[in-house]
PDB file of N, CA, C and O in Angstrom:
ATOM      1  N   MET A   1      63.892  48.681  62.398  1.00  0.00           N
ATOM      2  CA  MET A   1      65.093  49.391  62.593  1.00  0.00           C
ATOM      3  C   MET A   1      65.898  49.479  61.261  1.00  0.00           C
ATOM      4  O   MET A   1      65.936  48.513  60.499  1.00  0.00           O
ATOM      5  N   ALA A   2      66.515  50.602  61.000  1.00  0.00           N
ATOM      6  CA  ALA A   2      67.238  50.769  59.761  1.00  0.00           C
ATOM      7  C   ALA A   2      68.542  49.895  59.722  1.00  0.00           C
ATOM      8  O   ALA A   2      69.155  49.662  60.764  1.00  0.00           O
ATOM      9  N   GLU A   3      68.912  49.467  58.639  1.00  0.00           N
ATOM     10  CA  GLU A   3      70.109  48.753  58.421  1.00  0.00           C
ATOM     11  C   GLU A   3      71.292  49.618  58.401  1.00  0.00           C
ATOM     12  O   GLU A   3      71.296  50.566  57.616  1.00  0.00           O
ATOM     13  N   HIS A   4      72.367  49.392  59.222  1.00  0.00           N
ATOM     14  CA  HIS A   4      73.508  50.291  59.263  1.00  0.00           C
ATOM     15  C   HIS A   4      74.516  49.859  58.216  1.00  0.00           C
ATOM     16  O   HIS A   4      74.868  48.687  58.082  1.00  0.00           O
ATOM     17  N   LYS A   5      74.951  50.845  57.496  1.00  0.00           N
ATOM     18  CA  LYS A   5      75.970  50.622  56.392  1.00  0.00           C
ATOM     19  C   LYS A   5      77.236  51.414  56.893  1.00  0.00           C
ATOM     20  O   LYS A   5      77.158  52.601  57.209  1.00  0.00           O
ATOM     21  N   HIS A   6      78.360  50.719  56.945  1.00  0.00           N
ATOM     22  CA  HIS A   6      79.550  51.311  57.505  1.00  0.00           C
ATOM     23  C   HIS A   6      80.131  52.345  56.520  1.00  0.00           C
ATOM     24  O   HIS A   6      80.283  52.082  55.327  1.00  0.00           O
ATOM     25  N   GLY A   7      80.443  53.515  57.065  1.00  0.00           N
ATOM     26  CA  GLY A   7      81.089  54.589  56.242  1.00  0.00           C
ATOM     27  C   GLY A   7      80.086  55.538  55.608  1.00  0.00           C
ATOM     28  O   GLY A   7      80.488  56.397  54.824  1.00  0.00           O
ATOM     29  N   GLU A   8      78.810  55.424  55.909  1.00  0.00           N
ATOM     30  CA  GLU A   8      77.813  56.335  55.272  1.00  0.00           C
ATOM     31  C   GLU A   8      77.323  57.416  56.076  1.00  0.00           C
ATOM     32  O   GLU A   8      76.523  58.236  55.626  1.00  0.00           O
ATOM     33  N   MET A   9      77.801  57.455  57.330  1.00  0.00           N
ATOM     34  CA  MET A   9      77.292  58.510  58.255  1.00  0.00           C
ATOM     35  C   MET A   9      77.920  59.886  57.850  1.00  0.00           C
ATOM     36  O   MET A   9      79.084  59.954  57.454  1.00  0.00           O
ATOM     37  N   ASN A  10      77.138  60.937  57.961  1.00  0.00           N
ATOM     38  CA  ASN A  10      77.633  62.301  57.743  1.00  0.00           C
ATOM     39  C   ASN A  10      78.245  62.788  59.035  1.00  0.00           C
ATOM     40  O   ASN A  10      77.561  62.945  60.046  1.00  0.00           O
ATOM     41  N   THR A  11      79.512  63.018  58.989  1.00  0.00           N
ATOM     42  CA  THR A  11      80.248  63.448  60.275  1.00  0.00           C
ATOM     43  C   THR A  11      80.630  64.901  60.260  1.00  0.00           C
ATOM     44  O   THR A  11      81.433  65.333  61.087  1.00  0.00           O
ATOM     45  N   PHE A  12      80.074  65.680  59.331  1.00  0.00           N
ATOM     46  CA  PHE A  12      80.427  67.041  59.206  1.00  0.00           C
ATOM     47  C   PHE A  12      80.248  67.890  60.562  1.00  0.00           C
ATOM     48  O   PHE A  12      81.105  68.697  60.921  1.00  0.00           O
ATOM     49  N   VAL A  13      79.153  67.662  61.234  1.00  0.00           N
ATOM     50  CA  VAL A  13      78.848  68.353  62.473  1.00  0.00           C
ATOM     51  C   VAL A  13      79.877  67.979  63.557  1.00  0.00           C
ATOM     52  O   VAL A  13      80.383  68.838  64.280  1.00  0.00           O
ATOM     53  N   GLN A  14      80.162  66.700  63.642  1.00  0.00           N
ATOM     54  CA  GLN A  14      81.052  66.210  64.688  1.00  0.00           C
ATOM     55  C   GLN A  14      82.541  66.741  64.361  1.00  0.00           C
ATOM     56  O   GLN A  14      83.295  67.099  65.266  1.00  0.00           O
ATOM     57  N   GLU A  15      82.877  66.761  63.116  1.00  0.00           N
ATOM     58  CA  GLU A  15      84.151  67.334  62.710  1.00  0.00           C
ATOM     59  C   GLU A  15      84.335  68.795  63.053  1.00  0.00           C
ATOM     60  O   GLU A  15      85.392  69.226  63.512  1.00  0.00           O
ATOM     61  N   LYS A  16      83.291  69.528  62.820  1.00  0.00           N
ATOM     62  CA  LYS A  16      83.272  71.004  63.142  1.00  0.00           C
ATOM     63  C   LYS A  16      83.370  71.247  64.645  1.00  0.00           C
ATOM     64  O   LYS A  16      84.066  72.147  65.115  1.00  0.00           O
ATOM     65  N   THR A  17      82.653  70.417  65.364  1.00  0.00           N
ATOM     66  CA  THR A  17      82.682  70.502  66.870  1.00  0.00           C
ATOM     67  C   THR A  17      84.044  70.262  67.463  1.00  0.00           C
ATOM     68  O   THR A  17      84.560  70.936  68.354  1.00  0.00           O
ATOM     69  N   PHE A  18      84.594  69.148  66.818  1.00  0.00           N
ATOM     70  CA  PHE A  18      85.981  68.790  67.362  1.00  0.00           C
ATOM     71  C   PHE A  18      87.042  69.909  66.992  1.00  0.00           C
ATOM     72  O   PHE A  18      87.948  70.231  67.761  1.00  0.00           O
ATOM     73  N   GLU A  19      86.849  70.448  65.789  1.00  0.00           N
ATOM     74  CA  GLU A  19      87.767  71.497  65.322  1.00  0.00           C
ATOM     75  C   GLU A  19      87.684  72.682  66.294  1.00  0.00           C
ATOM     76  O   GLU A  19      88.709  73.237  66.689  1.00  0.00           O
ATOM     77  N   GLY A  20      86.441  73.070  66.683  1.00  0.00           N
ATOM     78  CA  GLY A  20      86.249  74.136  67.627  1.00  0.00           C
ATOM     79  C   GLY A  20      86.787  73.837  68.972  1.00  0.00           C
ATOM     80  O   GLY A  20      87.324  74.698  69.669  1.00  0.00           O
ATOM     81  N   PHE A  21      86.633  72.602  69.326  1.00  0.00           N
ATOM     82  CA  PHE A  21      87.223  72.183  70.682  1.00  0.00           C
ATOM     83  C   PHE A  21      88.703  72.269  70.682  1.00  0.00           C
ATOM     84  O   PHE A  21      89.273  72.768  71.652  1.00  0.00           O
ATOM     85  N   VAL A  22      89.396  71.797  69.617  1.00  0.00           N
ATOM     86  CA  VAL A  22      90.834  71.940  69.508  1.00  0.00           C
ATOM     87  C   VAL A  22      91.290  73.339  69.569  1.00  0.00           C
ATOM     88  O   VAL A  22      92.219  73.654  70.314  1.00  0.00           O
ATOM     89  N   LYS A  23      90.685  74.191  68.825  1.00  0.00           N
ATOM     90  CA  LYS A  23      91.022  75.646  68.785  1.00  0.00           C
ATOM     91  C   LYS A  23      90.881  76.255  70.223  1.00  0.00           C
ATOM     92  O   LYS A  23      91.743  77.002  70.686  1.00  0.00           O
ATOM     93  N   PHE A  24      89.817  75.917  70.861  1.00  0.00           N
ATOM     94  CA  PHE A  24      89.519  76.450  72.227  1.00  0.00           C
ATOM     95  C   PHE A  24      90.636  75.899  73.236  1.00  0.00           C
ATOM     96  O   PHE A  24      91.146  76.670  74.049  1.00  0.00           O
ATOM     97  N   VAL A  25      90.969  74.680  73.173  1.00  0.00           N
ATOM     98  CA  VAL A  25      92.006  74.126  74.057  1.00  0.00           C
ATOM     99  C   VAL A  25      93.350  74.762  73.741  1.00  0.00           C
ATOM    100  O   VAL A  25      94.078  75.116  74.669  1.00  0.00           O
ATOM    101  N   THR A  26      93.723  74.927  72.438  1.00  0.00           N
ATOM    102  CA  THR A  26      94.998  75.501  72.092  1.00  0.00           C
ATOM    103  C   THR A  26      95.049  76.886  72.564  1.00  0.00           C
ATOM    104  O   THR A  26      96.055  77.240  73.179  1.00  0.00           O
ATOM    105  N   ARG A  27      94.088  77.724  72.358  1.00  0.00           N
ATOM    106  CA  ARG A  27      94.046  79.110  72.801  1.00  0.00           C
ATOM    107  C   ARG A  27      94.127  79.192  74.304  1.00  0.00           C
ATOM    108  O   ARG A  27      94.869  80.013  74.842  1.00  0.00           O
ATOM    109  N   THR A  28      93.364  78.341  75.002  1.00  0.00           N
ATOM    110  CA  THR A  28      93.428  78.329  76.446  1.00  0.00           C
ATOM    111  C   THR A  28      94.854  78.002  77.052  1.00  0.00           C
ATOM    112  O   THR A  28      95.294  78.619  78.022  1.00  0.00           O
ATOM    113  N   ILE A  29      95.510  77.036  76.443  1.00  0.00           N
ATOM    114  CA  ILE A  29      96.842  76.727  76.836  1.00  0.00           C
ATOM    115  C   ILE A  29      97.827  77.819  76.609  1.00  0.00           C
ATOM    116  O   ILE A  29      98.734  78.065  77.404  1.00  0.00           O
ATOM    117  N   ILE A  30      97.613  78.495  75.452  1.00  0.00           N
ATOM    118  CA  ILE A  30      98.546  79.640  75.237  1.00  0.00           C
ATOM    119  C   ILE A  30      98.323  80.757  76.232  1.00  0.00           C
ATOM    120  O   ILE A  30      99.298  81.348  76.698  1.00  0.00           O
ATOM    121  N   VAL A  31      97.108  81.070  76.575  1.00  0.00           N
ATOM    122  CA  VAL A  31      96.727  82.091  77.606  1.00  0.00           C
ATOM    123  C   VAL A  31      97.350  81.639  78.947  1.00  0.00           C
ATOM    124  O   VAL A  31      98.004  82.435  79.621  1.00  0.00           O
ATOM    125  N   ILE A  32      97.153  80.400  79.322  1.00  0.00           N
ATOM    126  CA  ILE A  32      97.730  80.016  80.594  1.00  0.00           C
ATOM    127  C   ILE A  32      99.257  80.095  80.673  1.00  0.00           C
ATOM    128  O   ILE A  32      99.814  80.491  81.697  1.00  0.00           O
ATOM    129  N   VAL A  33      99.930  79.711  79.573  1.00  0.00           N
ATOM    130  CA  VAL A  33     101.459  79.819  79.538  1.00  0.00           C
ATOM    131  C   VAL A  33     101.819  81.283  79.592  1.00  0.00           C
ATOM    132  O   VAL A  33     102.785  81.636  80.269  1.00  0.00           O
ATOM    133  N   LEU A  34     101.120  82.125  78.939  1.00  0.00           N
ATOM    134  CA  LEU A  34     101.472  83.617  78.990  1.00  0.00           C
ATOM    135  C   LEU A  34     101.269  84.119  80.424  1.00  0.00           C
ATOM    136  O   LEU A  34     102.069  84.900  80.940  1.00  0.00           O
ATOM    137  N   ILE A  35     100.226  83.673  81.033  1.00  0.00           N
ATOM    138  CA  ILE A  35      99.926  84.187  82.408  1.00  0.00           C
ATOM    139  C   ILE A  35     101.084  83.684  83.350  1.00  0.00           C
ATOM    140  O   ILE A  35     101.621  84.437  84.163  1.00  0.00           O
ATOM    141  N   LEU A  36     101.427  82.380  83.191  1.00  0.00           N
ATOM    142  CA  LEU A  36     102.542  81.915  83.993  1.00  0.00           C
ATOM    143  C   LEU A  36     103.807  82.556  83.730  1.00  0.00           C
ATOM    144  O   LEU A  36     104.562  82.810  84.669  1.00  0.00           O
ATOM    145  N   ALA A  37     104.117  82.848  82.506  1.00  0.00           N
ATOM    146  CA  ALA A  37     105.367  83.635  82.138  1.00  0.00           C
ATOM    147  C   ALA A  37     105.334  84.998  82.775  1.00  0.00           C
ATOM    148  O   ALA A  37     106.347  85.410  83.340  1.00  0.00           O
ATOM    149  N   PHE A  38     104.204  85.748  82.720  1.00  0.00           N
ATOM    150  CA  PHE A  38     104.079  87.034  83.330  1.00  0.00           C
ATOM    151  C   PHE A  38     104.289  86.934  84.846  1.00  0.00           C
ATOM    152  O   PHE A  38     104.999  87.758  85.423  1.00  0.00           O
ATOM    153  N   LEU A  39     103.688  85.945  85.486  1.00  0.00           N
ATOM    154  CA  LEU A  39     103.846  85.815  86.902  1.00  0.00           C
ATOM    155  C   LEU A  39     105.329  85.513  87.284  1.00  0.00           C
ATOM    156  O   LEU A  39     105.819  86.029  88.288  1.00  0.00           O
ATOM    157  N   ALA A  40     106.004  84.718  86.519  1.00  0.00           N
ATOM    158  CA  ALA A  40     107.416  84.434  86.728  1.00  0.00           C
ATOM    159  C   ALA A  40     108.221  85.676  86.542  1.00  0.00           C
ATOM    160  O   ALA A  40     109.121  85.890  87.355  1.00  0.00           O
ATOM    161  N   LEU A  41     108.005  86.529  85.561  1.00  0.00           N
ATOM    162  CA  LEU A  41     108.721  87.728  85.305  1.00  0.00           C
ATOM    163  C   LEU A  41     108.471  88.780  86.455  1.00  0.00           C
ATOM    164  O   LEU A  41     109.415  89.445  86.882  1.00  0.00           O
ATOM    165  N   VAL A  42     107.209  88.925  86.948  1.00  0.00           N
ATOM    166  CA  VAL A  42     106.883  89.852  87.977  1.00  0.00           C
ATOM    167  C   VAL A  42     107.397  89.442  89.248  1.00  0.00           C
ATOM    168  O   VAL A  42     107.805  90.259  90.073  1.00  0.00           O
ATOM    169  N   GLY A  43     107.391  88.054  89.458  1.00  0.00           N
ATOM    170  CA  GLY A  43     107.903  87.566  90.744  1.00  0.00           C
ATOM    171  C   GLY A  43     106.806  87.434  91.837  1.00  0.00           C
ATOM    172  O   GLY A  43     107.064  87.566  93.033  1.00  0.00           O
ATOM    173  N   ALA A  44     105.549  87.161  91.348  1.00  0.00           N
ATOM    174  CA  ALA A  44     104.414  87.135  92.246  1.00  0.00           C
ATOM    175  C   ALA A  44     104.443  85.841  93.015  1.00  0.00           C
ATOM    176  O   ALA A  44     103.567  85.596  93.844  1.00  0.00           O
TER     177      ALA A  44
END
């Protein structure tokens, strides 16, 4: 088994995945808030 050395792992893929997740969640929250605002204005 290979010896683990702290701090040598390449985390580029994980960082890009997390960045995409954060963007997705942010955009989803914005859309939900806009839908709720629209429903409040229309009086549905």
